[in-house]
MDAnalysis code that builds the backbone (N, CA, C; Angstrom):
import MDAnalysis as mda
import numpy as np

u = mda.Universe.empty(630, n_residues=210, atom_resindex=np.repeat(np.arange(210), 3), trajectory=True)
u.add_TopologyAttr("name", ["N", "CA", "C"] * 210)
u.add_TopologyAttr("resid", np.arange(1, 211))
u.add_TopologyAttr("resname", ["MET", "LEU", "PRO", "CYS", "ARG", "TYR", "ASP", "LEU", "ARG", "THR", "SER", "GLY", "ARG", "GLY", "CYS", "PRO", "ASN", "GLU", "ARG", "ALA", "LEU", "ASP", "TYR", "ASP", "TYR", "CYS", "GLN", "ALA", "HIS", "LEU", "ASP", "THR", "PRO", "ARG", "GLY", "ARG", "GLN", "HIS", "VAL", "ALA", "ASP", "VAL", "ILE", "GLN", "ARG", "GLY", "GLN", "LEU", "THR", "THR", "PRO", "SER", "MET", "VAL", "GLN", "THR", "ALA", "ILE", "GLU", "LYS", "ALA", "LYS", "GLU", "ILE", "PRO", "GLU", "GLU", "ASP", "TYR", "HIS", "THR", "SER", "ALA", "LEU", "GLU", "GLN", "MET", "ALA", "MET", "ALA", "LEU", "GLU", "THR", "ILE", "GLN", "SER", "TRP", "VAL", "ASN", "GLU", "ALA", "ARG", "ALA", "ASN", "LEU", "ASP", "SER", "LEU", "GLY", "GLY", "PRO", "GLU", "TYR", "TRP", "ARG", "TYR", "LYS", "ASP", "ARG", "ALA", "GLN", "GLN", "GLU", "GLN", "GLN", "HIS", "THR", "PHE", "LEU", "GLY", "VAL", "TYR", "GLU", "ARG", "ALA", "LEU", "ASP", "ARG", "LEU", "SER", "LYS", "HIS", "LEU", "GLY", "ALA", "MET", "SER", "LYS", "VAL", "SER", "LEU", "GLN", "ASP", "LYS", "THR", "VAL", "SER", "LEU", "GLY", "LYS", "ALA", "GLN", "ILE", "ASP", "MET", "MET", "ILE", "ARG", "MET", "ILE", "MET", "ASN", "VAL", "VAL", "VAL", "GLU", "LEU", "ARG", "LEU", "SER", "ASP", "ASN", "ASP", "ALA", "GLN", "ARG", "ALA", "GLN", "VAL", "LEU", "LEU", "LEU", "GLU", "LEU", "MET", "GLU", "ARG", "GLU", "ALA", "ASN", "LEU", "SER", "GLY", "ARG", "VAL", "ASP", "HIS", "TYR", "ALA", "ARG", "GLN", "GLN", "LEU", "ASP", "PRO", "ALA", "ILE", "ILE", "ASP", "ALA"])
u.atoms.positions = np.array([
    [123.389, 121.998, 0.630],
    [124.730, 121.632, 0.092],
    [125.622, 121.594, 1.386],
    [126.494, 120.577, 1.448],
    [127.510, 120.295, 2.511],
    [128.859, 120.986, 2.036],
    [129.240, 122.149, 2.626],
    [130.464, 122.798, 2.258],
    [131.679, 122.080, 2.625],
    [132.785, 122.213, 1.937],
    [134.135, 121.659, 2.171],
    [134.588, 122.113, 3.569],
    [135.160, 121.236, 4.374],
    [135.706, 121.738, 5.612],
    [137.240, 121.808, 5.722],
    [137.803, 121.903, 4.523],
    [139.250, 122.040, 4.487],
    [139.848, 123.115, 5.252],
    [139.268, 124.398, 5.092],
    [139.784, 125.652, 5.655],
    [139.327, 125.827, 7.092],
    [138.628, 124.984, 7.769],
    [138.041, 125.268, 9.054],
    [139.095, 125.570, 10.051],
    [140.241, 124.901, 10.002],
    [141.170, 125.056, 10.982],
    [141.955, 126.388, 10.949],
    [141.877, 126.997, 9.692],
    [142.612, 128.333, 9.504],
    [141.668, 129.383, 9.551],
    [140.667, 129.367, 8.771],
    [139.714, 130.637, 8.712],
    [138.405, 130.373, 9.602],
    [138.197, 129.138, 9.975],
    [136.984, 128.969, 10.812],
    [135.712, 128.885, 10.121],
    [135.756, 129.210, 8.732],
    [134.547, 129.248, 7.908],
    [134.439, 128.090, 6.937],
    [135.534, 127.555, 6.608],
    [135.547, 126.382, 5.576],
    [135.556, 126.945, 4.227],
    [135.761, 125.990, 3.314],
    [135.767, 126.341, 1.940],
    [134.304, 126.419, 1.337],
    [133.899, 127.304, 0.548],
    [132.652, 127.449, 0.082],
    [132.103, 126.354, -0.855],
    [133.031, 125.636, -1.414],
    [132.806, 124.543, -2.441],
    [132.059, 123.325, -1.785],
    [131.246, 122.623, -2.542],
    [130.509, 121.436, -1.957],
    [131.559, 120.320, -1.853],
    [131.604, 119.695, -0.662],
    [132.297, 118.560, -0.475],
    [131.956, 117.270, -1.274],
    [132.864, 116.389, -1.529],
    [132.588, 115.216, -2.400],
    [131.904, 114.150, -1.350],
    [131.211, 113.243, -2.129],
    [130.466, 112.303, -1.420],
    [131.405, 111.415, -0.629],
    [131.056, 111.183, 0.679],
    [131.795, 110.381, 1.545],
    [133.012, 111.105, 2.237],
    [133.340, 112.281, 1.796],
    [134.551, 112.941, 2.274],
    [134.068, 114.418, 2.861],
    [135.112, 114.938, 3.639],
    [134.854, 116.310, 4.303],
    [135.348, 117.389, 3.363],
    [136.087, 117.085, 2.329],
    [136.623, 118.131, 1.508],
    [136.053, 118.098, 0.042],
    [136.318, 119.233, -0.721],
    [135.812, 119.366, -2.048],
    [136.844, 118.615, -3.010],
    [136.562, 118.419, -4.194],
    [137.470, 117.673, -5.070],
    [138.738, 118.321, -5.226],
    [138.777, 119.656, -5.311],
    [140.133, 120.423, -5.370],
    [141.029, 120.146, -4.191],
    [140.372, 120.287, -2.952],
    [141.198, 120.014, -1.711],
    [141.464, 118.647, -1.399],
    [140.809, 117.596, -2.096],
    [141.125, 116.198, -1.920],
    [142.445, 115.980, -2.667],
    [142.792, 116.839, -3.645],
    [144.034, 116.662, -4.412],
    [145.113, 117.477, -3.695],
    [145.250, 117.371, -2.340],
    [146.314, 118.069, -1.623],
    [146.927, 116.933, -0.614],
    [148.135, 117.219, -0.171],
    [148.624, 116.203, 0.932],
    [147.624, 115.900, 1.982],
    [146.981, 116.914, 2.600],
    [146.069, 116.643, 3.638],
    [144.835, 115.895, 3.095],
    [144.395, 116.306, 1.912],
    [143.262, 115.657, 1.292],
    [143.507, 114.235, 0.981],
    [144.718, 113.874, 0.410],
    [144.944, 112.478, 0.085],
    [144.949, 111.646, 1.292],
    [145.535, 112.300, 2.470],
    [145.563, 111.512, 3.770],
    [144.136, 111.236, 4.251],
    [143.237, 112.259, 4.072],
    [141.945, 112.160, 4.583],
    [141.248, 111.085, 3.676],
    [141.491, 110.967, 2.320],
    [140.860, 109.891, 1.495],
    [141.281, 108.524, 2.094],
    [142.668, 108.352, 2.375],
    [143.129, 107.105, 2.809],
    [142.409, 106.742, 4.173],
    [142.317, 107.787, 5.087],
    [141.722, 107.469, 6.336],
    [140.264, 106.955, 6.175],
    [139.424, 107.598, 5.218],
    [138.092, 107.192, 5.050],
    [138.015, 105.756, 4.407],
    [138.856, 105.476, 3.513],
    [138.850, 104.188, 2.937],
    [139.234, 103.099, 3.904],
    [140.177, 103.450, 4.838],
    [140.557, 102.464, 5.808],
    [139.476, 102.188, 6.848],
    [138.693, 103.235, 7.127],
    [137.522, 102.968, 8.012],
    [136.457, 102.284, 7.329],
    [136.348, 102.113, 6.099],
    [135.317, 101.436, 5.397],
    [133.988, 102.143, 5.269],
    [134.039, 103.525, 5.165],
    [132.884, 104.220, 5.174],
    [132.430, 104.747, 3.764],
    [132.853, 104.119, 2.635],
    [132.520, 104.564, 1.322],
    [131.105, 104.188, 1.014],
    [130.389, 105.035, 0.320],
    [128.888, 104.761, -0.108],
    [128.979, 103.939, -1.456],
    [128.247, 102.858, -1.450],
    [128.226, 102.063, -2.586],
    [126.993, 102.415, -3.453],
    [127.051, 102.107, -4.846],
    [125.960, 102.454, -5.603],
    [124.610, 101.692, -5.093],
    [124.733, 100.530, -4.594],
    [123.478, 99.880, -4.074],
    [122.840, 100.625, -2.986],
    [123.735, 101.249, -2.090],
    [123.193, 102.056, -1.009],
    [122.354, 103.233, -1.559],
    [122.953, 103.906, -2.540],
    [122.254, 105.136, -3.119],
    [120.928, 104.594, -3.778],
    [120.946, 103.421, -4.540],
    [119.746, 102.939, -5.157],
    [118.694, 102.628, -4.160],
    [119.109, 101.967, -2.992],
    [118.144, 101.654, -1.938],
    [117.526, 102.860, -1.326],
    [118.345, 103.915, -1.122],
    [117.799, 105.139, -0.644],
    [116.725, 105.759, -1.530],
    [117.093, 105.655, -2.856],
    [116.101, 106.271, -3.962],
    [114.878, 105.449, -3.841],
    [114.920, 104.061, -3.882],
    [113.751, 103.304, -3.929],
    [112.955, 103.497, -2.655],
    [113.481, 103.624, -1.506],
    [112.771, 103.872, -0.239],
    [111.988, 105.124, -0.373],
    [112.568, 106.218, -0.967],
    [111.972, 107.420, -1.011],
    [110.871, 107.344, -1.914],
    [110.735, 106.378, -2.955],
    [109.652, 106.326, -3.861],
    [108.568, 105.473, -3.369],
    [108.746, 104.744, -2.238],
    [107.738, 103.808, -1.709],
    [106.516, 104.627, -1.271],
    [105.335, 103.974, -1.510],
    [103.994, 104.587, -1.137],
    [103.748, 104.173, 0.308],
    [103.423, 105.057, 1.126],
    [103.194, 104.690, 2.588],
    [101.949, 103.819, 2.628],
    [102.116, 102.822, 3.575],
    [101.058, 101.967, 3.808],
    [99.846, 102.481, 4.658],
    [100.234, 103.444, 5.518],
    [99.317, 104.028, 6.502],
    [98.810, 105.376, 5.999],
    [97.547, 105.684, 6.533],
    [97.043, 106.959, 6.401],
    [98.027, 108.014, 6.934],
    [98.334, 109.066, 6.125],
    [99.319, 110.078, 6.602],
    [98.901, 110.608, 7.947],
    [97.677, 111.029, 8.022],
    [97.281, 111.837, 9.228],
    [96.973, 110.911, 10.380],
    [96.870, 109.613, 10.196],
    [96.761, 108.763, 11.239],
    [98.133, 108.691, 12.034],
    [99.202, 108.585, 11.134],
    [100.541, 108.711, 11.719],
    [100.817, 110.036, 12.335],
    [100.355, 111.105, 11.659],
    [100.504, 112.441, 12.335],
    [99.782, 112.561, 13.601],
    [98.585, 112.105, 13.704],
    [97.971, 112.143, 15.016],
    [98.629, 111.264, 16.120],
    [99.231, 110.143, 15.705],
    [99.907, 109.303, 16.680],
    [101.225, 110.120, 17.205],
    [101.831, 110.832, 16.255],
    [103.011, 111.657, 16.696],
    [102.532, 112.803, 17.613],
    [101.449, 113.402, 17.204],
    [100.926, 114.552, 17.959],
    [100.475, 114.038, 19.445],
    [100.023, 112.830, 19.514],
    [99.560, 112.263, 20.846],
    [100.763, 112.140, 21.625],
    [101.993, 111.615, 21.138],
    [103.139, 111.499, 21.847],
    [103.651, 112.802, 22.300],
    [103.616, 113.834, 21.436],
    [104.012, 115.164, 21.810],
    [103.082, 115.784, 22.900],
    [101.803, 115.426, 22.851],
    [100.837, 115.885, 23.867],
    [101.272, 115.304, 25.254],
    [101.682, 114.085, 25.261],
    [102.064, 113.539, 26.614],
    [103.352, 114.271, 27.183],
    [104.261, 114.613, 26.287],
    [105.367, 115.393, 26.784],
    [104.937, 116.803, 27.300],
    [104.060, 117.435, 26.466],
    [103.613, 118.804, 26.859],
    [102.818, 118.659, 28.200],
    [101.956, 117.610, 28.349],
    [101.188, 117.398, 29.572],
    [102.097, 117.278, 30.775],
    [103.236, 116.493, 30.631],
    [104.144, 116.281, 31.757],
    [104.851, 117.613, 32.086],
    [105.039, 118.487, 30.996],
    [105.650, 119.852, 31.303],
    [104.711, 120.683, 32.123],
    [103.397, 120.504, 31.679],
    [102.370, 121.394, 32.462],
    [102.301, 120.902, 33.886],
    [102.281, 119.591, 34.123],
    [102.183, 119.008, 35.378],
    [103.332, 119.462, 36.281],
    [104.514, 119.402, 35.700],
    [105.746, 119.694, 36.462],
    [105.716, 121.228, 36.779],
    [105.338, 122.023, 35.711],
    [105.292, 123.505, 36.102],
    [104.203, 123.814, 37.183],
    [103.073, 123.186, 37.155],
    [102.080, 123.365, 38.197],
    [102.620, 122.994, 39.516],
    [103.287, 121.909, 39.650],
    [103.776, 121.391, 40.903],
    [104.824, 122.496, 41.467],
    [105.677, 123.005, 40.556],
    [106.655, 123.981, 41.040],
    [105.931, 125.243, 41.522],
    [104.887, 125.533, 40.778],
    [104.123, 126.850, 41.122],
    [103.439, 126.550, 42.522],
    [102.803, 125.416, 42.743],
    [102.119, 125.157, 44.036],
    [103.126, 125.105, 45.188],
    [104.332, 124.721, 44.823],
    [105.429, 124.683, 45.867],
    [105.634, 126.025, 46.535],
    [105.192, 127.115, 45.797],
    [105.513, 128.446, 46.476],
    [104.626, 128.750, 47.573],
    [103.487, 127.968, 47.719],
    [102.684, 128.232, 48.896],
    [101.324, 128.891, 48.650],
    [100.995, 129.167, 47.312],
    [99.714, 129.788, 47.035],
    [99.800, 130.990, 46.094],
    [98.747, 131.445, 45.541],
    [98.707, 132.533, 44.563],
    [99.363, 133.806, 45.124],
    [99.191, 134.116, 46.360],
    [99.752, 135.291, 46.978],
    [101.282, 135.282, 46.824],
    [102.040, 134.225, 46.541],
    [103.363, 134.181, 46.404],
    [103.860, 134.167, 44.972],
    [102.816, 134.241, 44.072],
    [103.210, 134.030, 42.630],
    [103.882, 135.264, 42.127],
    [103.481, 136.503, 42.787],
    [104.047, 137.732, 42.404],
    [104.672, 138.506, 43.612],
    [105.578, 139.271, 43.479],
    [106.267, 139.986, 44.509],
    [106.840, 141.235, 44.072],
    [107.202, 142.151, 44.969],
    [107.769, 143.398, 44.741],
    [109.315, 143.383, 44.931],
    [109.978, 143.906, 43.892],
    [111.454, 143.953, 44.045],
    [111.841, 145.161, 44.941],
    [113.199, 145.384, 45.053],
    [113.677, 146.429, 45.959],
    [113.149, 147.839, 45.467],
    [112.873, 147.999, 44.211],
    [112.293, 149.214, 43.760],
    [110.880, 149.258, 43.882],
    [110.301, 148.351, 44.454],
    [108.750, 148.276, 44.671],
    [108.044, 148.071, 43.447],
    [108.720, 147.487, 42.489],
    [108.076, 147.159, 41.112],
    [107.532, 145.720, 41.226],
    [106.355, 145.450, 40.806],
    [105.677, 144.172, 40.832],
    [106.400, 143.245, 39.931],
    [106.817, 142.118, 40.328],
    [107.373, 141.100, 39.505],
    [106.629, 139.807, 39.619],
    [106.698, 138.833, 38.631],
    [106.030, 137.578, 38.819],
    [107.254, 136.565, 38.934],
    [106.897, 135.525, 39.653],
    [107.853, 134.494, 39.860],
    [108.124, 133.658, 38.658],
    [109.311, 133.247, 38.417],
    [109.718, 132.483, 37.193],
    [108.755, 131.384, 37.028],
    [108.414, 130.638, 38.088],
    [107.582, 129.429, 37.979],
    [106.190, 129.764, 37.320],
    [105.741, 131.005, 37.593],
    [104.433, 131.383, 36.912],
    [104.518, 131.578, 35.429],
    [105.666, 132.232, 35.008],
    [105.838, 132.345, 33.582],
    [106.038, 131.054, 32.893],
    [106.771, 130.061, 33.558],
    [106.907, 128.782, 32.869],
    [105.578, 128.012, 32.910],
    [104.767, 128.116, 33.855],
    [103.393, 127.484, 33.826],
    [102.584, 128.088, 32.790],
    [102.545, 129.365, 32.612],
    [101.766, 130.041, 31.575],
    [102.164, 129.720, 30.191],
    [103.568, 129.573, 29.971],
    [103.985, 129.120, 28.596],
    [103.658, 127.662, 28.433],
    [103.652, 126.848, 29.389],
    [103.244, 125.426, 29.201],
    [101.816, 125.296, 28.888],
    [100.939, 126.037, 29.487],
    [99.603, 126.146, 29.255],
    [99.327, 126.516, 27.775],
    [99.948, 127.615, 27.352],
    [99.856, 128.234, 26.055],
    [100.177, 127.086, 25.031],
    [101.384, 126.386, 25.234],
    [101.708, 125.394, 24.365],
    [100.747, 124.216, 24.261],
    [100.167, 123.953, 25.449],
    [99.155, 122.804, 25.417],
    [97.944, 123.270, 24.576],
    [97.477, 124.473, 24.824],
    [96.295, 124.968, 24.102],
    [96.532, 124.975, 22.622],
    [97.718, 125.511, 22.177],
    [98.004, 125.511, 20.698],
    [98.048, 123.966, 20.067],
    [98.595, 123.091, 21.028],
    [98.789, 121.799, 20.417],
    [97.548, 121.106, 20.323],
    [96.636, 121.232, 21.322],
    [95.207, 120.725, 21.249],
    [94.421, 121.211, 20.130],
    [94.638, 122.499, 19.862],
    [93.940, 123.149, 18.680],
    [94.416, 122.491, 17.291],
    [95.699, 122.273, 17.176],
    [96.288, 121.616, 16.040],
    [95.792, 120.274, 15.858],
    [95.639, 119.517, 16.926],
    [95.154, 118.090, 16.959],
    [93.705, 118.043, 16.454],
    [92.992, 119.010, 16.983],
    [91.431, 119.032, 16.572],
    [91.288, 119.278, 15.099],
    [92.157, 120.118, 14.579],
    [92.024, 120.491, 13.175],
    [92.394, 119.220, 12.284],
    [93.376, 118.472, 12.617],
    [93.697, 117.326, 11.979],
    [92.694, 116.314, 12.093],
    [92.053, 116.128, 13.239],
    [91.152, 114.963, 13.344],
    [89.680, 115.339, 12.995],
    [89.328, 116.646, 12.896],
    [87.945, 116.991, 12.582],
    [87.760, 117.363, 11.125],
    [88.733, 117.866, 10.431],
    [88.647, 118.224, 9.052],
    [88.842, 117.016, 8.166],
    [87.775, 116.277, 7.704],
    [87.868, 115.153, 6.935],
    [88.678, 115.279, 5.647],
    [88.686, 116.511, 5.047],
    [89.336, 116.666, 3.781],
    [90.752, 116.707, 3.926],
    [91.281, 116.886, 5.150],
    [92.793, 116.895, 5.370],
    [93.302, 115.365, 5.390],
    [92.444, 114.350, 5.421],
    [92.838, 112.991, 5.471],
    [93.505, 112.569, 4.177],
    [94.696, 112.128, 4.174],
    [95.356, 111.597, 2.879],
    [95.432, 110.132, 3.018],
    [94.941, 109.495, 1.974],
    [94.887, 107.983, 2.067],
    [96.232, 107.396, 1.576],
    [96.483, 106.281, 2.154],
    [97.921, 105.603, 1.801],
    [97.493, 104.358, 0.985],
    [98.583, 103.582, 0.545],
    [98.329, 102.477, -0.380],
    [97.358, 101.528, 0.232],
    [97.408, 101.175, 1.517],
    [96.537, 100.097, 2.077],
    [95.118, 100.472, 1.977],
    [94.856, 101.826, 2.225],
    [93.382, 102.317, 2.103],
    [92.972, 102.298, 0.619],
    [93.811, 102.630, -0.222],
    [93.512, 102.669, -1.688],
    [93.228, 101.329, -2.192],
    [94.091, 100.383, -1.782],
    [93.871, 99.029, -2.214],
    [92.504, 98.407, -1.754],
    [92.198, 98.715, -0.460],
    [90.999, 98.213, 0.089],
    [89.781, 98.796, -0.582],
    [89.738, 100.140, -0.797],
    [88.592, 100.807, -1.416],
    [88.498, 100.275, -2.861],
    [89.510, 100.210, -3.618],
    [89.297, 99.772, -5.104],
    [88.882, 98.331, -5.102],
    [89.376, 97.470, -4.237],
    [88.992, 95.963, -4.233],
    [87.463, 95.941, -3.894],
    [87.004, 96.601, -2.832],
    [85.583, 96.465, -2.381],
    [84.660, 96.994, -3.458],
    [84.972, 98.142, -4.052],
    [84.010, 98.734, -4.985],
    [83.998, 97.940, -6.418],
    [85.292, 97.550, -6.787],
    [85.338, 96.731, -8.053],
    [84.615, 95.419, -7.884],
    [84.674, 94.802, -6.649],
    [83.961, 93.546, -6.421],
    [82.533, 93.663, -6.524],
    [82.023, 94.895, -6.151],
    [80.603, 95.298, -6.219],
    [80.288, 95.257, -7.778],
    [81.114, 95.917, -8.562],
    [80.914, 96.094, -10.032],
    [80.849, 94.664, -10.638],
    [81.730, 93.747, -10.201],
    [81.704, 92.450, -10.739],
    [80.368, 91.729, -10.378],
    [79.918, 91.786, -9.126],
    [78.811, 91.169, -8.639],
    [77.517, 91.750, -9.453],
    [77.543, 92.925, -9.809],
    [76.423, 93.607, -10.546],
    [76.409, 93.142, -12.085],
    [77.479, 92.524, -12.437],
    [77.598, 92.005, -13.825],
    [77.273, 93.058, -14.839],
    [77.971, 94.197, -14.637],
    [77.834, 95.268, -15.545],
    [78.487, 95.039, -16.869],
    [78.054, 95.706, -17.903],
    [78.700, 95.630, -19.227],
    [80.195, 96.140, -19.108],
    [80.950, 95.826, -20.158],
    [82.406, 96.338, -20.095],
    [82.344, 97.863, -20.079],
    [81.516, 98.518, -20.821],
    [81.413, 99.964, -20.852],
    [80.989, 100.542, -19.508],
    [79.993, 99.959, -18.911],
    [79.585, 100.414, -17.643],
    [80.644, 100.169, -16.544],
    [81.249, 99.003, -16.520],
    [82.374, 98.694, -15.585],
    [83.535, 99.744, -15.706],
    [83.839, 100.010, -16.993],
    [84.910, 100.994, -17.226],
    [84.496, 102.357, -16.746],
    [83.244, 102.656, -16.894],
    [82.688, 103.978, -16.448],
    [82.798, 104.077, -14.932],
    [82.463, 102.974, -14.301],
    [82.601, 102.936, -12.805],
    [84.009, 103.099, -12.337],
    [85.006, 102.568, -13.074],
    [86.418, 102.745, -12.711],
    [86.749, 104.226, -12.746],
    [86.328, 104.930, -13.901],
    [86.589, 106.315, -14.113],
    [85.933, 107.158, -13.063],
    [84.619, 106.907, -12.649],
    [83.923, 107.604, -11.629],
    [84.688, 107.435, -10.333],
    [85.175, 106.275, -10.021],
    [85.878, 106.042, -8.695],
    [87.136, 106.827, -8.648],
    [87.874, 106.873, -9.796],
    [89.120, 107.584, -9.815],
    [88.766, 109.024, -9.643],
    [87.791, 109.623, -10.313],
    [87.541, 111.007, -10.157],
    [87.121, 111.388, -8.762],
    [86.347, 110.593, -8.122],
    [85.916, 110.820, -6.725],
    [87.092, 110.749, -5.749],
    [88.062, 109.736, -5.954],
    [89.191, 109.711, -5.066],
    [90.036, 110.867, -5.290],
    [90.329, 111.377, -6.521],
    [91.134, 112.492, -6.785],
    [90.464, 113.755, -6.182],
    [89.166, 113.821, -6.185],
    [88.474, 114.996, -5.667],
    [88.273, 115.052, -4.189],
    [88.022, 113.837, -3.566],
    [87.548, 113.803, -2.205],
    [88.635, 113.195, -1.272],
    [89.545, 112.389, -1.788],
    [90.355, 111.658, -0.887],
    [91.809, 112.492, -0.504],
    [92.088, 113.607, -1.217],
    [93.214, 114.335, -0.987],
    [94.429, 113.598, -1.109],
    [94.635, 112.886, -2.296],
    [95.689, 111.999, -2.563],
    [96.990, 112.660, -2.760],
    [98.062, 112.151, -2.148],
    [99.400, 112.743, -2.441],
    [99.793, 112.347, -3.944],
    [100.832, 112.906, -4.387],
    [101.229, 112.735, -5.837],
    [101.572, 111.222, -6.084],
    [102.286, 110.577, -5.206],
    [102.672, 109.108, -5.423],
    [101.421, 108.227, -5.350],
    [100.587, 108.473, -4.332],
    [99.369, 107.706, -4.231],
    [98.388, 107.873, -5.344],
    [98.282, 109.205, -5.826],
    [97.403, 109.428, -6.941],
    [97.945, 108.725, -8.201],
    [99.231, 108.666, -8.395],
    [99.764, 107.928, -9.573],
    [99.480, 106.374, -9.406],
    [99.540, 105.903, -8.183],
    [99.223, 104.517, -7.803],
    [97.796, 104.180, -8.262],
    [96.868, 105.012, -7.792],
    [95.511, 104.846, -8.028],
    [95.154, 104.899, -9.553],
    [95.914, 105.831, -10.293],
    [95.605, 105.846, -11.725],
    [96.087, 104.541, -12.394],
    [97.141, 103.934, -11.879],
    [97.636, 102.783, -12.515],
    [96.584, 101.621, -12.294],
    [95.752, 101.609, -11.221],
    [94.863, 100.666, -10.899],
    [93.566, 100.880, -11.592],
    [93.203, 102.089, -11.904],
    [91.865, 102.400, -12.366],
    [91.674, 103.038, -13.668],
    [92.710, 103.743, -14.146],
    [92.574, 104.524, -15.397],
    [92.537, 103.535, -16.626],
    [91.471, 103.477, -17.314],
    [91.483, 102.622, -18.517],
    [92.469, 102.723, -19.428],
    [92.864, 103.979, -19.759],
    [93.877, 104.353, -20.663],
    [95.242, 103.683, -20.333],
    [95.582, 103.737, -19.070],
    [96.788, 103.107, -18.615],
    [96.691, 101.633, -18.596],
    [95.552, 101.065, -18.051],
    [95.338, 99.686, -17.911],
    [95.409, 99.018, -19.333],
    [94.848, 99.660, -20.350],
    [94.843, 98.990, -21.682],
    [96.032, 99.164, -22.480],
    [96.932, 100.071, -21.987],
    [98.239, 100.399, -22.725],
    [99.091, 99.139, -22.742],
])
């Protein structure tokens, strides 16, 4: 919830009520001299949300992804890996600039052993790299974590149902093949809710015949 900002200048906390769409104030505070001026300013700037904009956002949220979820996740993790690797390389270069391992630690005035800041940064970078590589290996090696998207579902259904057609199965056997394919996909493909609904629309005889 986005809180009303009417009281920020006086109390610093703002009004606890939810602000109106497109505005910084709640409905009650919009009905004040400052609120009405705020409404006029927003309208003059042309920043009002239209119903079509809301509908577009809703439709976009309903769209089925064309790509394998975890393919995209791996790509993002690979980009993050490059950033972490750059951090490791920079941290190592800073550590090497000290002149060798004998300079990584030192004694302070109280003769207590301390480690150089560069060493701590390098160790944290290595730790982050290790954890990130571990996360990437889990995503790439555990087959059951792969979530199929619309493109993969379309291809799989098309290929298998073409085989069914070529085998010239009876209507009952073809329908049974559809049901078995749907059962296998639900059990093995780890489908998301929207993709599962899409697959059912393509394969469930009860839905197709309705």
